[in-house]
Every structure is written in C-alpha cells, then in structure tokens.
N, C-alpha and C positions, 0 to 999 in steps of 0.2 A: 552422192546418189545425185540422178539428174531428173528434171522434171520432164516430163512427157504429155504429150496431147492426144486427145481421143482422132477417130477417123475424120471427123469434121473439122479438125483443127482447133476444138475448143479445150479450154485448160480445164483439167480436172480438179475438182475441190468444192467446195461447200463455204463460201466466203461469209454470206451473212448470218449463217448458223454459229460459226466459230468467233467472229470477230465483231465486237461490239465498240471498240475503241481503236482509232488508227492515230498514231503519232509521228509524225514526221520530223527529224532533224535534218536541216540542209546546211552544210558546212561550205568552206568556199575554194576554189582553184587549184585542185588537185586532180591529176589524171589516175586513171586505174593502175596502170604500170607504175607510178610513183609512189602509191599508198599499198597497193595490194599486189602488183606484179609477182611477188615470190611466196605468195600464201600458201601455193600447192606448187609440186613440178610442172613445168609447162609441158603439156601434150594435148593430144585429141580431147581429153576429160577437162582441161582447165587453160584457158587462154592467158597464160602468164608470160613471164620474161624467161627466154632461155638462157639468158647471160650473154650473148654473142651479136646481139642487136646494136646497128651504128646508126650514126648520122654523119652526112659529108659536112665539112666546113670548107668554103672555098679557099683553094690554094694551100690545103694542109691535109695531114692524115685524117681518116675518119675519126670520129669521136665515139666511143663505145659507151653503152649503159655500165654503171659501178655503182657502188655502194660502200659503206663502211661500218663498223660495229660501235662507233662512237656514239654516245648520247650527251654531250656536252651542248650548250647551247647554239654555238656555231654551227655543229653537225645536224641539228634538229630544226634548222632555219634555211636549208637549202631549198631552192635555188635563192641567191641574194647577190644582187638587187632582183627586184621584182620583174619577171618576163612579161614580154607585150602579149596583150590579150584583146587588142581591138580586132576588128572584124578583118582588116586589111592583114593584120599578124598572123591570123590565123589561118588564112589562105595561104601565107607563104610557108608557115609551120606544116601543113596539109601537103601542098603542091610542089614545094621546093622554090628555088631561087627563081627559076625561069618557068616554072609550070604554072597552069591556069586551069581554073575549075573547069569541068566538062563531063561527060558521061563516065569516064574510067574511074575506078577507086583511086583516091589519093595514094600517093607514093610516101606519106609520113615521113620526107627527107629534108624539112626546112626547119626544124625546131633549132638545131645549133645557129645555122646561119641567120634565122631571124634574132636569135637572142644576142648574138654579138653586134648587131645593128641596133640595139635600144640604144636611147639617147637620154634616159632620164637620170643616169648617172654618169661619171666620167668613163669612157670606152674600156678602159683598162680593168674597172670592175666587172666586167661581164666574162666571166670565165666560162669559155665554151663548155667544158665538162659538166658545169653546174646543172645543165637542162636536161642532163640524160641520167641525173643521179635518180635512186629509189631507196625507199626504206625497206628494211627487213622486219619480218613480224616480230622479232625481239626488241626491235625499236620502237614500234607501234603495237604494243601487245594487246591493248584494248579492242581495237577495232578488228585486230587478227583473231582473238579468242572468240569475239562474237560471230565473226564470219566464219570460223570452224565449229563452232557449238551449234550454230544456227544455219543461215543460208548466205551465200555470196552470189551476186549476177555478174559474169564476166560478158554479158551482152547488154550493158547499159549505156546510153550515150547521152552526152548534153541534148538537148532539143534541139539546137542550132549551133553553127560554128562562129559564136558571138560572144559578147562580153556577160558579166555576171547579171545586170538589170534584164536583158532579153531571155535568160533561160529561166531567171526567177519568175518572171511574168508567164513562162509557159508553165511551169509549174502550178501557177494559181489560176491562169486563164486560160490555158490551152494556145495561146498566140503570144507573140510578141510586141503585136500592135504596127507591125512594119518597121522596127527600128533595130539595128543590128549592134548599136553602142550604148553604152550607160549615159554619156554625155555628147551633145547638149542634151538637157532635159527638155522633153515636149510635154508638159502638163497641159492638161488634165489626161489622165489615163482611164480612158473611160470603157476597157474593156469587162466584160461580165465575168465573174470569179465564181470559182466553186464555192467559196464562202458563202456568197449569195445565194448561190443554189441550195445550199444547207439550210439556210435561213429560210427561204421560201418553203421548205420542207416540214419546217418546225424542228429541225434537227440541230443538236448542240454544237458549237465548235469554238475555238479561241486560238488566239495568237499569243506566244509567251515570247518576250524580247528581252536582251541584256540592257542595251544601250539606247539605238533607235531602230525602230523595225523597217526594213525595205518595204514591207506591204504596205505601209501607211502611204506610199505613192500612188495606190489604187482608189482613184476617186469614188467607186461604188463601195468603199468601205468606210467613207467618212461618216455615214449615219449610224456605223456600227461600233463606236469607239468603245464601248461598254464590253466588247469582246477582245479586248488588247489588255494584256496582263503583264506583269514581271516575270522572269524565269523562277523568282521565289514562290509566286503564286501558283506556277505549274507544280513545283514540289509538294507544296501546301494542298493544291486539289487533289494530286495524286493520292497523298498519303490518306485524305480523307475520303477516297473513292469516288470523288467528284469530277474524275477528268472528263472532258466533253467527248462528244462521238468522233470528233476530228480535231486533232491539237497540232499546230504547227510552231516549231521553235526556231528562234533565229538567234545565234551566236553573238558575241560581243565584237563589234567590229573596229572599236575604237579603243587605244589606251586610256584608263582613267585611273581609278584606283589599283586596277589591275590590268595586266596586258591582254590583248585581243585574243581570244579562243577560236577564232573562226579557221584558223589555218591558212589564211591568205599567205603566199610568200611575201615576206619572208618570216611572217610570225613562226614562232616557234611550234611545231607540230604538238609537243607536248601538252601544250594548253587546250587544245583540241581534243586530246586524247584524254583530258581529265574531264573535259565538258562530255564526251559521250560516255564516260563512266558513269558521270552523275545522273545523266538521262536515264541510262539503263538500271542503274542501281535505284532509281526513284520510281521508275516503271515495274521493275522485277519485285519490290517490297510492297506496292500497292495492292489494293484488294481487287482491282480491277485487271491484274495480270493474267489470269487464264483466259481471258477475252479480248487480249491486245496483241495489235501488230504494230510494232516498232521498225520504222524505216529511216534508214541512216544514208544519206548520200550527199552529193557535191554539185555545186550549180554548175560549173564548168572547169574544164582542165587547167586554165590560167597559163597557158603554155608550157606546161609539163609535159615531157615526152610521153607519147603511147604509140605502141607499133601496129595498133589494129585500125585498117581504114574505115571512117564512118560510112554508112550506106548513103542511099538516096532516101528521101524522106517525102510523105505528103505534105503538101502547103496547106497551113493551117485556115487560111482565108486568103481573100484576095486584097488584102489592106498593103497598099504601097509596094508595089513587088518590085521595084526597083530600087537600088541597084542588085538587091538580093532577094529572090523569091521564096526564102525559107523553105526550099525545097532539099536541103540536106542536113543531116543530123550533124553535131558536133563531134568533138573528141569523146572516147569513152572515160567515163568516171566512175569513183567506186560507188557501190551500192551494197548495203547488207541489210538482211531483213531478219526480224528478231519475232519469234513467238514460240510459247510451248507447243503450238501446233506443228511446228517444223522439224523434221529429223536432222539429226547433227551430221554435219558435212555436205548439206544439200547444195549443189550448184544449179542454180536457177537460169535456164537459157530458154529461147523459143526454138532454137535448133540444137537438137543434141550432140550432132558431131562437130559443133562449132562454126560449121560452114554457112554463115549468114549470107543471103543473095544480097547483091549490092544494089539492087533494085527490086520492088515489088515485095509481097506479102511473101513468108512472114517477117513482119517489122519487128526491129529488137524493141527491147524496152528502152524508154525514154522517161522524162519528167512527167509527160501526159498520161503514163501508165498510172502515176498515182491518182490522176484526176478519174480515170477509167474504173480505177479501183474503188476509190471513195463512192463515185456513182453507183457502182453495183452493190457495194456494201449495204449504202444506205437508199438504194430505190429512188435515186434522185432522176431518172428518167434519160432523155437523150443527151448526148454529146454536148460539150461547150463549142468544138470546133472539128474540122474534118481530121486535124491532127490526134485528137483525143478519141476520135471515133475508130481509128485503126489500131490504137495502141493496145497492146496485150495488158491484161490487168494482172493482179499479183495473187489470184485466186489459188493457182496450182501449186503455188510454194506451201500452202498449208497442207503436207503431205501425211499428215498424222490423223486418223479419225478422232482422237480423244487428245486434250492437251498434256500429253506426257514427257514433253522434254522441258523439265523446271529450268534448266540451266543453271549456271552458278547463282547463289544468292547475292554475290557481288562481284564485280570486277575492280582490277588495282591498277591505275595507270603508272608509269614511271614517275619518280619525283621530278618535280619541275618547278624551281624557285626562280624569282624575279628579284634583282637587287634595287635599291632606291635609284641608284643612277642609271639602270637600264631602263626602269620606268620613266625617269626623266627624259632620257635619249629618246624613247618611242615618243613621249609627248611633244617635244621638239622636231621630230623627223617631219619632212614634207608630207603631206597627205597622199595616199595612193590613189588610183584612178577611182575606185568604188568609194572611197571616204569622200572624195572629192564630189562625187555624183550625190552622196547621200547630204552632204552640206549644202549643196545647190538645192536640192529636193525639200529640204527644211525651210528654205527660203520661200517655197511656194504653197506652203501649208496653211489652210483657212485658220484664222483666229476665231476660235469658238469657245472660248472661256467665258463670254458674256451672254450665251445662248441660255436662256430659262426654261424653254418647252421644246416639244418637238415639231412643231410648226414653224418656229422660230429658226430651229437647227436646219430644216429643210429649205427655207428661204436663205439663210446665210450661205449654205453650202451651193446653191442654186447660182447666187449671185457670183459667188467665188468662181465657179466653173465657168460661167459667162465671160467674166474679166479674163480668166485665162485662156479662153478660146480667143478671145479678142487680142491676145499678146500683151495683156497689161499684166505684167510680172515685176515684182519687186527686184532691186538690184540686190545681186548676190555679193555678200560682202568679201573683202580680199582677204581671207584669212588662210594662212598657208599651212599650219600646224594643228595638231589635234590640240594641243594648249590654247591655241586661238579660238578653232573652230566649235571645239565642245560647249563651252558655255552659251554661245549663239544658237547651238542646235538644241540644247536644253531648253533655253527660254522660248523657242518656237515650238518644242513638244509641249511645254506647260501651257501655253497660249492655246494650243489645239485640244490639249484633254482638259483644260478648265482647272489647273492647279496652281 
C-alpha cells in the first residue's frame, strides 16, 4: 500500500490523536540498498535493487551489486575496511572520478573508485566488490520483518552528503551548523534543538545511550543532563509505562564488554539487528504500545552503494555557506516506521510513482522529517530551520483509523556471538572516524561534578562556553585504540554527569 496526499499536497492522517510517544533509533552508516534493497521486487512500486546495477572501476570492468546467503561474522561485516565518508569522498561517490557537483542529478558512479582509493588500510585490503554488496532479507530478518509488517520508506535521504555528526545534528537541530565533517571539532555547538523546544513546551523527553551519547556535544543540552539515561533505563521506563513523549536511542559505538551494535562498517550488522529487536520488543510489550510510533533509521550511508540520486535541498540557514551550502540531500538511507496504526506492507513515499523531482517540491523525507513530526505531534510551533519547514512529516504513514496492526509480540534476530579474542581485537583496533570524533568531543565536555545548584550550573556552563568560543580547549590525548580511549571517555562523562 502507498501513502497518498490530498489535492493540497497535505498528508492524510491524524497524528496527535493517535500518537503520544515517538521513539527514534538511529543507527550508523548504511545505505538503503545495502540493507533493504531486496526487501521487495524492484519496480515502480518499490525503488529497490534490480540486481543489474554496476559501478565503474577505472581501467577495469564494471563492478556489479552482489550478495551471498552466508551469515558468518565476515559475511555480516561487509564492507571491510571502513569506506570513505568525508564530504570529499561522498562527492566522488555521487559524481564519479571526474564529475563535479552541479545542477544535474548525480550519476551515482563513483562508489567503487572512491573505495579503492582509501588509505586507512593497505590498498590491497580494499576489495572493489565490497562496496557494492547488499544484505538479503534472510540475513537481516529483524529490520526486514518490521519493514514488511509495518512501513518502509524508500524516499528517505540523509539530510546532507556529509559525515555522521552533520547528519545527526540535522536530526536534532535542523542544521549542521555549517560543518561538513565530524572533525576537527568546533565546540561549542550552539544550535537550538528539538529537545529544547520540547522542554519549553513542558513535554517530556529522554536520550537513552549505551556508551557515550553523540547528543552530548550539543551545548544547549548541558543544562538538561537529567534527561540522559542508560539504555537499560529505556527498557525499564517502557515496561513501567513511563516512556517520555519523545525518546531518542543511541547505539553502542565502541567495543567494551560487548561489541558495537551501531552497524557502522565493518561492525557486524547482526549486533545491530539484535538492538533493533530489543527496541521493538521493549516498545511492543509496553503499555504505551497502542499510542507509540517507532522510527528506525540511519544517519548516513557510510560510503555504501545506493542507486538513487539525491535531490536538491533547501539550505537550512545561512551558516557558513562555503565550501558547501547544504543545498543537496545525502545518499538514501533505510527508514522503517512501526506503529499499530500502520497497515502491513505500507511503502511510504511523497511521490507515489517513485519519480521524485530533482529540485523543488515535493521534497523527500529526510532526518528533519522527524523534527517536523515531533513539532506537529506535540504542537511545538514553528520550524527550527528552513529545512524542517519544508520537510514532509510522518502523519500520513498512520493509515489505519484504529490501532489494529498489533504486529508480532516479539521479533528474533539471527544468532550473533563474539569470542573473547574477537572482542580483544576490536578493543585494540584503530579508532574509526566517528570514534575519534567522540574521543575528541569528550575532551571538550564541561566538568560539572562539583556543581551544587542551578545557578552554579548555569555559571559553570556559561564560563566553559566562553572559554571554548575563545579557542581555549584542552589538549586531546593521543589515544589510538578503544582500549586506550574508553577509560578516558568514561572519566570525562563521569565528570560531566557528576558521578
């Protein structure tokens, strides 16, 4: 079933009457094609993989998309090594070796050539075929089952052709603040957030995390540390019927006692499948289930191949328009919508025939669609930026008048085990780009453990922000691995949260 709009282009639905709790789980660095490209047969009804898509490799035959039925650790950790995800990498992936950004749709023909040009590992490790790999529904049964039982969106794009941090910032603030990459860090990040808007309206919200929340980099949240909770707290709150109106869940980014479950290449996607299952099973069993909308998406494609050209976007603001004006969407990413108000088999799209315009309305779904949905559901008023002002919200996906689609009582991921040796190897591996950025961010967090009252908290944060604005930043320790970086990160978090 497809979602349609009325004659005025308005989504048909009844969001605030049906939904009282919105839960968002954002995973890492996977394209739509890599995770859901084979969910349904590719045709006008579903923009998936046909199986004949290719990418050129300079001086050699084109490289086709491919998959395997295997579920061993190596097969579930493709691509390995990690692809390029810097702004310059993504430009090459979109426009090819010799192409340049312009007014025409990207050719999507530079993924292979960019991958084999990465230098983080020895060149021979970058198998050209790895970047064209996709998973089958049998290999990722949890996200596939939920996508079929409820809704999948095949017109959801990362907010910008940029790294993780900019796209996560778009989800929370409607802008990237003008920064294309994770690093170098530019604290303080002073953008207003949807969480602050919830707070001003007296609406409950919570951020639930596993190891270190990327959201803690947003300066305007430092006065609201009581809204940050562990993932175990999420399960407890849900079970007790005490879910906030808006919940945001962050995966485990670092290996520690367990492996990362963020699905960031080359992390085993089975670990992320287990997290998706745990979130769904928790929400499904909660007394708040009939009034809940669960959104599962990914911050950016992480270099993984997708065949759909991103359209032109509305710039969110006038912040630092050079070298990039944030006037293009990023690569398409998976998005699955879960609610008992959704008919099974729904395919959410703004253009029913699949032919999105390259420029102008109707604009596709992107991460700011979540902001637009939260604003609309909880009556939060005007947009945060020009981007979420034009973003389609998710009201139309609630295409049942009553919550009749109970869904499975639980979903089960494929078995995914980690040996002691594998965990130790992950702890001793070099930090990936996101982990490096989070390690750097921890260095710049304010020490608030000594704060005794609200006035002292405000003054301490204000002084710390002033210091950052004047470039007075602590030196980032030279930690190269998770084993080295994690104790430092934990110590900085303890000083922040007063533990």
